[in-house]
N, C-alpha and C positions, 0 to 999 in steps of 0.2 A: 230873864232867868239866869241864875248864877251857875258857873261851871263848878265841878267837883274840886276838892282841894288840889293844890299844885302838884304834890308828890304823886298822888294817885293818877292825876291827869297825864303826867309825863311818863308814867310807867305803863300806860294803856297800850296793849299790842294791837295797834290799829289795823295791821295787815291780817289779823286773825278774827276780827269781828265779822259775824255771819252775814250781815247785809248792810247796804248803804243807809237804810232807815235807822239801824242801830247806831251807825256812826253819827248821823244827824242828831239823834236823840242825845248821845253823849256830849256833843258839841253845842247843843241847843241852837241849831241852825237849820236851813232848808235850801232848796235849789234857788230860791229868790235872794239868798244871801242875808248878811247881817244888815242892820240899820247903821247909819253913820254914828249914832250915839253908842250903840253896842260895840262897834269897832274902836271908837275912841276909848271906851272903858277898858276893853281888853288890851289895848295898846299900853295903857297905864299899868295894867297888871303883869303882862308878859314881857313888856319892853319892846324896843324896836327889833325888826327882823334883820339883825346885823351880828357879825362875829365880834366877840370881845377881844380887843387887841392884847397881846401878851405884854407883861410888864417889861419895860425897856430899862436896861442898866444906865445909870448916869454916866456922863463923860468921865468923871473921876474914877468910877468903877471900871470903865473900859481902859482908862490909862493905867490903873493899877494892874489890870489883867495883862497888859503888855510888859510892865516892869517887873512883875512877880516871877522872876527867873534868877537862878543862882548865878549864872554867868553875867547877867546884867548887874546884879549886886556887886560882883567882883569888879566889874568895870567902873561902877560908880565909886566904889571904895578907892580904886586906883586913881581915879580922876581927882578925888579929894586930896590924896597924898601928894600926887604930882603937882597939884595947884599949890599945896603948902610949900613945895620946893621951888615955886615960881617957874616951873617949866610950862609956859603957857601954850606953846605949840602942841606939845604932847597932850596937854589937858584938852585943848580944842578938838584934837583928833579923837580922843576917847569919847568926849561928849557928843561929837558928831555921829559916831558909830551908834551910840545909844538912841539919839534922836531919829536917825534914818530907820533903825529897827522898829521904833515905836510908830512912826508915821506909816510905814508900809503895813504893819499889823492893823492899825486903826482904819486905814483906807479899805483894806480887804474886808474887814468885819462890817464896815458900812455898806459896801456893795452887797454882801450876803444878806444883810437885814432888809434891803430894798427888794431883793429877790424873794425872800421869805414872805414879804407882805403881798406878793402877787396872788396869793390864795384868795384875797379879798376880791380881786377882779373876776373870780369865778362866779360870784353871785350876780344874779340879774339885777339891773338897775330899775326896771319898771315891770309892772305886772298888769294883766287884764283881769279885773275883778268884777264880780256881780254883787251889787249891794242895793239897798233901798228898794225892795220890791221887784228885783229882776233887771235893774238898770246896769248895763255894762259900761265900764269906764276904765281908763288907764291911770294907775296910781304908782307912787314911788314904792318899790319893793320893800323898803324898810318899814312901811306902814301896814304890811300884811299882819294879820293876827289869826290865831286858831279859830276855825269856824268860817273863815272867808271862803267863798266859792271862786275858783280861779280857772280861766280858760287858757289853754295852751295849744299851740299849733306848730307845724314844722318850722324849724329854725330857731324856736324860742329856747331860752335857757330857763330851767325851772327855778322859780323864785323862792320856793319853800318846799318842805316835805308834804306831799299830797296823798290822800286816799282817793283813788279814782272812782268817779260815779258815772261817767260816760266816756266811751272811747270809740273812735272811728279810725281803724287801721293805725293806731298810735304805736310808734316805735321810739324808744329812748336810748340814747348812747350813754352807758353807765361805766365806761372803762375807768374813769378816775376813782370810782368807788369799789368796783368789783374786779377790775382787770379784764373783764370780758370784752374782746375786741369788736364783736358784732352787736348791732342794735338789738334791744330786747323788745319783743312784741308784748304790749300790755293788754290786760284783760281786767274783768271785775270779780274774778274768783278769789275768795279769801284762802289763805294758806295756814298751815300749822304755826303756832306761836314760836316754835324753835327754828323756823325756816331762816336760812341765810338771806342776806340782802339781794343776791342775784335771783332768788326764787320768789321774791315778793312782787309778783307781776301786777298785783292790784295797787301797788304803790308807785309813786314817782318822787324822786329825791332831789333836794335842792342842789343847784349848780350843775346838774346833768343837762343834756341837750336833747330836744325833740328832733329826731332825724326824719320822721315821716308821720303823716296823719294829724289828728287833733283830738283833744279830750277836755273833760271837765273834771276838776277835782276839788276836794275840800281840804283846806290847810289843817294839818294836825300837829306840825312842829315848825318853829321858826328859830332863827338865830342859833345860839349855842345848843339848843335842844334838837336841832336837825342833825342828820347824819354827818354833814360836812362840818357842823359845829363840834361834834364829838371828835372828829379828826383834828380840828384846830386845837382842842383842849389837849389831846395827846401830844401833839407837836410841842405845845407850850410847856408841857410837864417833863420833857426829856431832860434827864440829868446830865450835867457836863462831866466827862471823865477825861483823864489824862491819856494821851496817845503814847505809844511805845517810844516815839522820838523824844517827846517831852521828858519821859521818865529817864531815858538814856542820857539826855542833856543834863538833867539834874544830877544824876550820878557822876557824870564827868565833871560838872561844876564843883561838887563836893570834894571829889578827889583832887581836882586842880587847886582848890582853895587850901586844902590840907597840905599838899606838897609845896605850894608857894610859900605858905607861912613857915613851914619847917625849914626850907632852904634859906629863906630870908633871915630867919632867926639864927640859923647856923652861920650864915655869912656875917651877921652882925657880931656874934660871939667871937668868931675867928679874927675879925678885924679889930675888935675892941680889946680882947684878952691876949691874943697871940701877936698880932701885928702892932699892938700898943697904939692904935690910932685913937684920935679923940672921939668922944661920944657922938658928936654931931656928924663928923665925917664917916664914922662907922655906920651910923643910922642911914645916912644918905646913900652909902654903897649898898646896904641891904635893900632899901626901897628901890634903887635903880635895878637891882637884880630881880626883885619881885615884879616890877612893872614890865621888864623885858620878857619875863616868863609868861605873862598874861597874853593869851591870843586875842587881841582887841578885835581883829577882823572876823573871828569865828561866828559870833552872833549875826553880824551883818551878812556874812557869806551864806549862812544857813537860811536866813530870811529871804535873801535875794533868790537863792536856788528854789525855795518853796514858792516864792511869788511867781517865778517863771513857770513852774509847774501848774500853779493856779490859773495863770493866764492861758496856758494851753488848754486846760479843761474848760475855761470860760468860753474859749473859741468854739468848743463843741457843745455849748449850752449847758454845761455842768457848773453850778456855783458851789464853791467851797467856802464855808463860813470861817473856819479857823485854819491858818496856814499849815500847822503840823499834820492836819488830816490828810494832806496830799501824800505824805509818806505812808500813812496807813492804807490809803486806797491803792498805792503802788504795790503793796504787799499782797493784795487780793489775787487769787488765782481763779476762783469760781464764785459766781453769784447765783444763788438758787431762789427761784420765785415760782409761785403757783400759777400766776397769770402774767402773760407778756404785757398786757395793757397797763400794768402798774409801773413798768420800767420804761416803756417806749412812748412815743408820741401818738400811738394808735393811728398811724398812717399806713395804709396798704399801698403796695406798689406792684404792678404787673411786671414780672421778670422774665416770663417765657410765654410763648404762644405756640401751641402744637396744632398743626394741620396735617392733612394727608401728604403734603409736600415736604414736611420736615419740622424740626424744632427750632423756632426763632427765639433768640435771646434779645432781651430788651434792657438797655442801659438807662441809668438815671434813677434817683431815689426821691420819694416824696410826691407831692401833687403838682409841682411845677413841670410843665410839659417840655422838659429838656432831656433829650436822650435819642438813641437811634436803635435800629433793628439790625441784627446780624444772623447769618446762617453759616454754620461750620466755620466760625471765626472770621467771616468776611462781612464787612459792613455793607448793607444793601441800600440801593437808591430808591427813590419814591416809585419809579416804574416797576420795581421788583416786589412790591408789597400788595399786589392785588388780592392774594389769598388772605393775608393778614388783615387788610381793610375789610374784607367780607366778614371775617369773624368779629372784628371790633365794631363794625356797624351794628351788628346784633347786640353787642354789649352796650352801645349808646342808646339804641332805640328801646330795648327791653330794660329800662332803667328809670327809676323815680328820683334819682339824686341829681345834684348840679354842682358845678365848679365855677366860682366867680373870681375875677381878677380886679385888684384895686392897687394901682401904683406898683405893679410888679409882684405883689403878694397874692397868692392863690388861696382862696378860702373855700373849704368843702362844705356842702350842705346836704347831709344825708348819710347813708351807710358808707363806711370807708371802702368796702369792696367795690361798690358801684362807682364811687368817685375815682378809684384807681383805674377802672375801665375807661372812664372819660379821659383821664390823663393819657393813657396809652393810645387812645384814638387820636388825640391831638398830636402826639409824637409821630403817628403814622400819616399825618397830614389831612385828616378828615375835618371838614368844615361842619361843625355841629349844627348850626342854624340852618344851613342849606339842606343837610341830610334830613332833619326833622320836618322841614317845610316840604321836601319832595316826597317823604314817606310818612304822612301824618298818622298818628295813632287813632284807631277807631274803637278799640276795646282792650281790656286787660284782665288778667287774673293775678291778684297780688300774691306775693310770696307768703307761704304758710309753712310752719315747721312740719306739719303733717305730711304734705306732699313734696316739700323741698325743691320747689321750682317756682319761677315767675314766668308768665306768658303774656305777650301783647300781640295784637293784630293791627297791621298797617295797610293803608291804601297806597297802591303803587301801579301806575300805568293801567288803570281799569281793573286791576286784579288785587287780591288781598293776600298778604303774606303773614304767616304765624311765626313769631320768634319766641324762643324759650331759653331761659337761663336757669341753671340749677345744678344739683348734685349729679355727677356722672353716673352713679349707680342707679339713679332713678330715670335718667334720660336715655341712656344707651339702649335699654330694652325696648324703647319706643321708636328707635330709629331703624331704618332699613337701607339707607344709602349714605354715601359720603362723596365729597368732591373728588374727581379723578386726579386733579392736580391743582396747583396754585396759580396757573396762568390766567390772564385776563379773559381768555375765551371760555375757559371752564367756569370761572366765577360768574360771568354774565349769563351763561347758558344753564346754570344750575337750577334756576327757578322755573325752567320750562319742563313740563311733564314729559317723561320719556327721553330726555336729552342725553346725548352721549357724554355730556360733561360730568355725569355722576356715575359712580360704580357701586357695586354691592358693599355693604358695611363690613369692614374687617374688625369685628368686635374685639377679638383677641388683641390686636395691635393697640386699640384704644385703652383696653384694660391695663396692658403692660405699661403704656405711657402714663396712665393715671398713677399706678403703683410707684413708678420711678420718680415722678414729680413729688408725690406725697412723701416718699422716703427722704427727700431733701428738705422736709419741713415746710413745703409750700401748700397753700390752700388751692385746690383744683376745682375749677368750674367748667361745665360743659355749656357750649352755646350752639343751639340748633335752630333750624328753620324748616318750614314746610314748603312744598312746591306751591306756586301761586295758583289761586283758584278765582274764578269769576265771581262777581258780586251776586249774580243771580243764582249761581251754584251754591254759594254760601247761604243765601236766603232759603233755598229749597231744603238744604241740609240742616237748617236751624242753627247755623253758626252765627258768630257775632258779625 
């Protein structure tokens, strides 16, 4: 069966269609997928699932872009005149300045183009697709077509825009599209046609990443028609404008050219008419004065200074396409954005741990476990971190994310907040594998936005311990006690019922701590645990 015409198909609000059966009907597909013949036919019609590369300027166009400057024109004119006077050293110097200026500009633009092409790396290279009567296979992502049924799981990068038809605790990291730093829990509920990208929870978008769970979706948009393709189009259509520095340099060049010509003409007339010098000698004097007035080093100096600024920004992972933009960025005082995820790397870092014993500061940024803990400005040794480790053990065990290392590079897999807890635990010297082996998980309650916490149950020493991680305002009312201190004795004894290691909960103190940390722009999580209980007690109580 043929699909509707292309324009109507592309304008379909897939997130607003009432049911998956209606989606299948529009796409003429089903859960068994397309046949190989149908997929090949649609590939011819819609084209490969790839972004259209922007039109690149030719080398001559790039060269003209570097030469199209009033000061450069003045230098070239001076070089021609000086060469006519057989002043070869001066000619070589002027030409050298122009060449250096052009080479630096072309090199920087080439680096920026390579960085701009990095958006293509965001697209998945392969996809797990269901075709030919329900057979699951792995295909090149560029071969996906509208109507294909795609399976995704934790760690996968979405290969195309999908309308979801099955989800199992599916969470997707969409910071690159929406700026939302937390993973979005997906469902099958359609939303209003005017809903924003972040509210379309029945959709999964190309180039975003599955942080947890798994799901099944039908492809509704590929290549340039996907949301990432729309962004690529907008980037390609950005008009080039002159920066303030270029405008000022052009004004300086015009004034300089006018003044040089007037003074050189005046010098020629004075030498020829008043001093009665010969025409050739008077002309040579005028040219010498004109050349002396031209600041040959100015373009090179400006280019070198801007190049140094560009290198500094490149060291901070910021790529500048055109050198004069460095001056414009240097003039910025405030950058306003509605979502931090659009400007940052979307990496979370634990910077403080609050316990009954005090507020511990954590150094280090990113997911690499490099940093230390300090209390009241004093760096702590490993023997002084019993309380911190007790908190972070809960953060590691009550956690569905992971952090992997490959050649010194640390790659997160899961929610940024959970990965940051793993990094903090590694900084505190916790052996993750040994901890999980010693306290295996026997049950869990996944995080849901309705109750704002996640809970896990672990087996330890013949007893079971409940660990909970979530919003402080939800967990504090459930708590009745806190650690009396951060010493090893208190931490070890806290799991024993009626132990002197615990004290009544000081709820006011914890509420004030939460407010203080939140006022600093920090995301605050509460980590709690129950007193251990026997397996038989749990069975009688109907617990996990």
